[in-house]
Structure formats: structure tokens, C-alpha cells
N, C-alpha and C positions, 0 to 999 in steps of 0.2 A: 431503335438504338438506345443503348444505355449510356448516359453521359454523366461524368463526374466533373463538376466545376470546383476547383480547389483554390484555396488561399485568397479568395476575393473578399472585398469589403461589401458584405450583403446589406442592402438598404431596402426595406419593405415598409413604407410608411403605414400601410393598412394594419400591420401586425406589430408595429413599434419595434422593428428590428433595425439596428444600426450598429453592426459589429462584424468582425471577420468570422465567417462561417462557410463551410462547404455546402454545396447543393448537389442533389442526386436526382437524375431524371430517367424515367423509363416509361415506355408505352405512351408517350406524349403527355405525361403527367409528372408533377413533382412528387417524388416518393420518399425524399428525405431532406431535412434541413438540419445541418450540423452533424448528424450521424446517419450513416447509410442503413437501409433496411437489411435484414438478414439475407445472406447469400448474394449480395449485390456485387456484380462484377462488370465494370465499365467497359464498353467498346471504344469509348473515346474519353480522354481526359483533357480538360482545358485548364491551363494554369492562368489564373486571373490575378496573380500577384501585382499589387499596385493599381488594380482596376476596381471599379464599382460594378457589382452585380445587382441589377434592379429588375423589377417587373418590366415587361415590354411596355412601351409607351402607348397610351390611348389617346387618339386624336379625334376631337369632336366635330371637325369639319375639314374634309379633304375631298376636293373634286377630282375624280378620276377621268372625267371627260368621256365616259362610256356609259350607256350607248350614245353614239353620235360623236361629233367633234374630234374624229380621229386625226384630222389635219392639225389639231392643236397638240394632242398627246395620245399615247396609247395606254391601255391599262398595264401592259408589261413595263413600260418605262416608269409609271407612277407607283406601281407596287414595288419596283426595285428601289425607287426613291424612298418609299416608306421603310423598308427593312434596312436600307443604308442609313436611315435616320433613327433606327431603333424602335420604329412604330410597328407594333404587332396587331393592333386593333384600330380600325378607323371607321368613322361614321361618314356616309356619303350623302350629301344633299340631293334633292330630287330634280334639280334643274338640268337634267340631261336632255338629249334629243333622240327619240321622244322622251317626254317627261315621265318620271316614274309614277304613273297614275293607274297602271294596270298590273295585275299579279304576274302575268307572263314576262313582263319587262324586268320586274324585281327578281324573278326566278332565274332569268337569263344572266342578269348581273352577278348574282350570287354563284351561279354555276361557273361563269368565266373566272371569277375570283378564286373559287375553290380549285379550279383546274391549274392555276398558276402556282398553288401550294406555297403562297407567301403570307402576307398579312390577312387577318380576318376582316371581312367587310360587313358593315351593318348599315343597310340602306334606310333612309328616311323616305316614307311615301309622300306623295303630293297631297296636300290638304284639300285642294280643289282640282277639278279636272283641267288638265293643261296648265295649271298654275294661273288660270285666268280669273280666279276670285269670284266665280259665280255658282258653279254646281259642285256639291261635295263628292269626293271620291268614295269608293266602296272600301271603307277603312278596315272592316272585318276581313275581307278577302286579301287586302294588302298585308295585313298583320299575319295572316296564315302563310302568305308567301315569303315572309321574313323581315318585314319592316318593323323597326323598333320604336317608331314614332312618326309624326306627320308634320310637315313644314311647307312653307311657301318659298323657301330660299330667300331671294331678294325681291321677289314679286309681291306687290301689295294686294291686299283685299280692300277695295274702296268702300264696299257696302258693309257697314258694321253689323247689319242684320245677318249677313252670310257668315261672318266671323262668329257671331253669337251662336248660330245654329251648329257650326262646326265644333265649337267648344263644348256645347251641350252634348252633342253626340259622342265626342271623345271622352267626356266625363262619365257618361253612362257606362262605357266599357273600360274605363281606367286606362285610356290611351294617353300617352304624353304628346303634347303639341309644342313644337319648337318655333319660336317667332323672333324675327329681328325687328325691334321696335323703331320704326321710322314712319312718321306721318306721310302718307302718299302724296300729299299736295305740297306741304312745306319743303319736303326733301326732293321734290321732282325737279330734275334738271340741274341740281347743284353738283359741283365737282370738287369743292374744297370746303374746309371749315369756315363758316361765316366769322369774320374777324378782320383785324387790320391787315394781316398778310394777304388774305384773299382780295381785299379791297385794293391794296397796293399793286397786286399782280393783275388786277382786272378779271378775276375768276369769280364765277357765280357760286354762291355759298349755300351750304347746308347748315341751318341754324341748330343750336343745341336743343331748342324747343321742339324740333322735329322728332327727337328721341323722347323727350319728357312728355309731350302730349300723347304720344302713342302709348307710353308706359301707363299713364293715367287711365287710358281707355282699356288696356289689357287688364289692369288690376280690377277695374270695375266689373269686367266680364268674368274674371276669376271669382270674384266675390259672389256673382250671380250663379255660377255653374259649379264651382269647386274643382275645376279641371286643373291638372298638373301641367305647368308651363315651364319650358326652358327658354330663357332669353338669350339670344345669340348676339355676340359681338357688341357688347356695351362699349360706348366710346366717350362718355362725358361724366364729369364730376356731378352734375345735377342729376343725371340719370342714376348714378350710383347712390346718391342720397335717397332717392325715391325707393330704390330696391332695398336699401338697408332698412328703411322704415317698414316696407312691406313684409320683409322677413320677420321683423320684430312682431308684426301683427299676426304672423303665423300663416301667411298665404303660401300655398304649395308651389314655390318657385325656386329655380336655380338659374345661374347665369354664367356665361363665359366671356373671355376677352381674347381677341386675336393677338398672337405673340408679337407681331410687329407694333401693335398699339401700346405695348408696355414701354417701348423705347423710343418711338418716333413721335414727332409733333408736326404741326403744319409748317414750322420753319424748315423742315427737312425737304419741302418741295424745292427749296433752293431756287435755281434758275430753271423752273418748269421741268423738273426731272420727272418723266413719266413713270419711272419705277416707283415713285411715291404716290401714284394715283391709286387709291384704295376705296373700298366700300365697306363700312362707313369711312369717311375721310379722317386722316390724322387731325387731331384737335390741338388745343393749346397746351402749353407746358403745365398749366394748372390741372387740366384734365388728365394728362399723362401722370402727374404726381398722384392724383386721386386714384387712378387705376392701380398704381403700385401699392398704395396704402390699402385699397380694398382687397387686394390679394393677400395682404398680411392679416387683415382682420376677419377674413372669411366671407366678406360680402360677395366677392367673385369666387365661384366654386372651382373653376378650371381654366386652364390656358389651352387654346387650340392653335393649330398652325394656320387655319383659314387658307389652306392650300388651294390656290386658284391659278393654275398655270396659264399663261397668255403667250401666244406665239409672237414672233418679231413683227409680222405684218400688222398686228393689232396693238403693239406696244411701242414700237419705235415710230412715234407720231407726236405732234404737238400735244401738250398736256391735256387740253380739253377734248381731244379726239381719241386719245389712248383708252383702251379697254381697262377698267379697274381690275386689280388683282396682282398677286405675287406668289411665287413658289415658296413653300414653307415647310414641307415635310422633313427635309434634311436639316432645317434650322431650329426645329421645335425644341430639342434638348438643349442646345447651346443658348438659345434666347431665354429659356426658363432658368438655366444656371446663371446667366448674366443678371437676371432680376434678383436672384437670391444673393449673389455676391455683392450687389449694390444696395440691397434694401434690408436683408435679414441681419439682425444683430449677430456679431461674432460669437456670442455665448450660446446662440441657438443652433440647432442642427440644420445648417444651410442646405446641404444636399437633400436631406429628407423633406424639407419644406418645399423645395423646388420640384422634386420628384412626385410628391403627393398631388400637385396640381395637374400633372400630365400622366398619372397612372391611376391610383385608387380613387381620387376625387372625381376624375373624369369618368371612370368606369361606373361610379355611383350615379352620376348624372344620366348616363346612357342606360343604366340598369342592365349591365351585361356582366358576365362572369369573366372578369379580367382584372389586371392591376394589382395583383398580390402574389406572394410567394409562400404558399403554405402547402402542406402535404395534401394531395388530392387536387390541387389547382392545375389548370392547364399550364404546360411548360412553355410559357411565352416570356422570354427573358432578353434583357438588353445588357450587354457588358460594354462598359465604356471607360475611357481614361478622362477624368475630370480636369486634368492639368495640361493636357495637350492643347496647344493653340493652333488653329487652322484658319486660313484665309478663304473667304467666300469668293469663289471664282466660278463664272458660268461654266467653264469647261469641266469643272470638277463635280457639277451637279448631275445626278442621274435623271432627274426629271427633265422632260422635254421643255418645260417652262424654265427659262434661264433668267427670268427677271425678278429681282428683289431689291428693295432699297438698301439692303446690307451688302451689296456687291462691293468688294474691296475691304470690308471690315475684317478684323481679326477677332475670332471668337474662341472661347474655351469649351472643351468637351467634345471628344471624338469617339464615335461608336466603333468598337472593335469586332464584336460578334453579336448577331441577332438570332435568337432561337424562337421558332414559331411551332407550337404543338409538338415540341420535342425534336424537331429537325433543325439543322443549321441552315437558316435562310440567307445569311450574309456573314461573311468573314473577311475582314480587311487584312490584306497580306502585308 
């Protein structure tokens, strides 16, 4: 299909485009920016007057709950949530059931995703067999099957020798390793940020040092191996200070933050609201402020949804018994825009700054061909109205996971059309 998107405000942070321009699509690719190629005749014209035309969003952490966990969600529902949120490329962690530690499972996941013809799925393979932290997986075979990197999700590796061996092997073949820094002992059993609020509520705490101690360990291992590491879901001011210094040193690291952590603090637990039960936990206001600043200065490379859908049976429970996690695919755009509106100076291009963190910068972290609008690029596009305000309601979410700490909030930014590989995957009536 040949598509002409006209009169839209084109924002492409990767190519420094922030102006009204038309876009032309054919054979799944962008074939013209501003002016059409010779003899171009559109089968469909989309009038984007008053709307923003941006690269499709790239989400660095979205759990699709397949294979396994179909009682929680289905791939159909979560892929629909992705395109409804403007997400055209997503990275899937390996903590499925069974774990993504064999090539056949990765191939099956990619085949299922391709058959749905919606967002592109980029799996992370398990770093250790069964995520048990003992035996290394066959990383070369998993890479051939389609994995873009290797991770432990939220499962720790207790034996640092095993982690060192894994990082040495990954470094040899230039594989990226994605790690969430939390000391497996200090963070074990904690359900809230260690501080006065957790103490007052009688909740066991996860101290900030659980993050910083693990960061020190990871940095030493990087210095020894030279491996490329992406740090997932940073949550503390102290952790960000360490990352900032490590980047100045030249260590090959990137990091992301969950969209919820940009806006929420431990005070949002309120009266034991299980929707605010997250991993890592929401931390103090100082930590939240530091996250916002780190997005501005580039210490944090990308924002992800950390989409972790949880069913009612596991969420509507006392705070300490509820499963951590929240739906996020459909909120990623709005939460990024909310950060820019509140933190980026009015004289700066707010929309472009927000979109960079969820398009081109995220694509750079994942090392995938996505997140930009140039001739020859895949036609993965998000068209949205930045001024429309919408209320977050469970019944409006396509994801089967209806739980988020933002239920009842009014947010700005509503996706109108999502185009994936040149076909219209979602169109809001």
C-alpha cells in the first residue's frame, strides 16, 4: 500500500526534523520526506492536520506473557495494547514460561509475533539456563534465533564468578548484556523503598545500597571484560551518580528508567495501594527528582514502559502479597510527554526531547533499525494528538493487565494512528 501522510507536524529527533512536512510510504518503507518520489500515487491519504507524526515508539521492556502465563494475558491483547499506544518495536524480557533459554522457544515467539502482523518483537535471551544463575546458555544459538541481547530479568545471579564468566563470553562475541542492578541479598524480601514511609507502614524495605552495591560490582566486571551492558530500571539518585561517573570514565554502558518511576514516589503507596507495588519500588521524592534531571542531562538514555501486566487474582491483595508490576504500553507516550511538559524548558523543543527517549535513543540502546523517519527506513510511524487529554480507565485499556498506579489520572497525548512496516496496525475512530 502507498500512503501519503499530509499536513502533519513531523518530529524525528534522530534526524533533527521538527517541522510540518508530508511523508510518503510504499512497500513498507519511507520513500519520501517532504516531497514524493517520481510517479508516486497514494492508495490512501491520511490528513494529519494538527497532529504529530513521529517514528513508532520503541519500548525496551514489555512482557507479553508468552510463552506461558496465558491466564494473565495473551499475545494478541498485549500486541493490540502496543499499537494502541503507538509502540511499533518492543523488547521482550526472557522471564516467560518456559524461560527463553532455547532457540526453539525464541523462534516460536518471533513466529507468533510475526503472524499477528503488529509490532516488531525483539527477544532477550536468558543469560543462564532457566534464569537460575548457574549454567550459561548457548548465546550464539540464541542470537542466531533472533535474540538481541541477554538478561536475567529480575532473577539474580548469586555467584559473581558465574556472572563474570557470562560477561567474558558475551564480550568475546560482542553480545549486549542487560542487567537490573540489585544486590540479591540486600534486596531479598523487600517490598517498598527503605525509608520513613515504609517504616511507618510496617513494610519491609529495599535499601538504595542494594542498587549501588550491585552497580559497583557490575562496573568492576565491565572493567575486567569490556562487555557492553545495559542497566535496566534505575531507581535511585545514588545509582544515577555512579552511572554518571562511569559514563565519564568511558565504560560501555547505557541505562533506562521505567516510565512510572519518573512521576511516582513511595508516598504514592498511600493506604497500601497494591497498584503501586513495583519492582524496583518507588523511591523518595529526591530520587524521583534525580531521575527527571538525569533524563535531561543524558545520564538516562531511554524511558521504557516496564509493561508487566498482572491479573486481578494476583493484584487485588494486601500490598505485601500483591504481585509487583503494572500495565504500561498504552501509557508510555503520555508519561514521556508529561515529563517533558514538567521538566524541559519552554524555549527547548519539548516534544522532540520526549520522543527521543522513546524512539531513536531507545533504538540505539537496543541496536535495532527503528526510531527514525528517513528515506529507506521501515515505515513504523506513530501519529498522535499531543493536546488531547484522556482519563486512564481500566475499561479503556487493551491490555488484559488493567492495573496501574495512574488509574483515574488525566494525561495528555492520544494516539490516532499506528503504522507498522507500511500497514495501518491501529486507527482510532
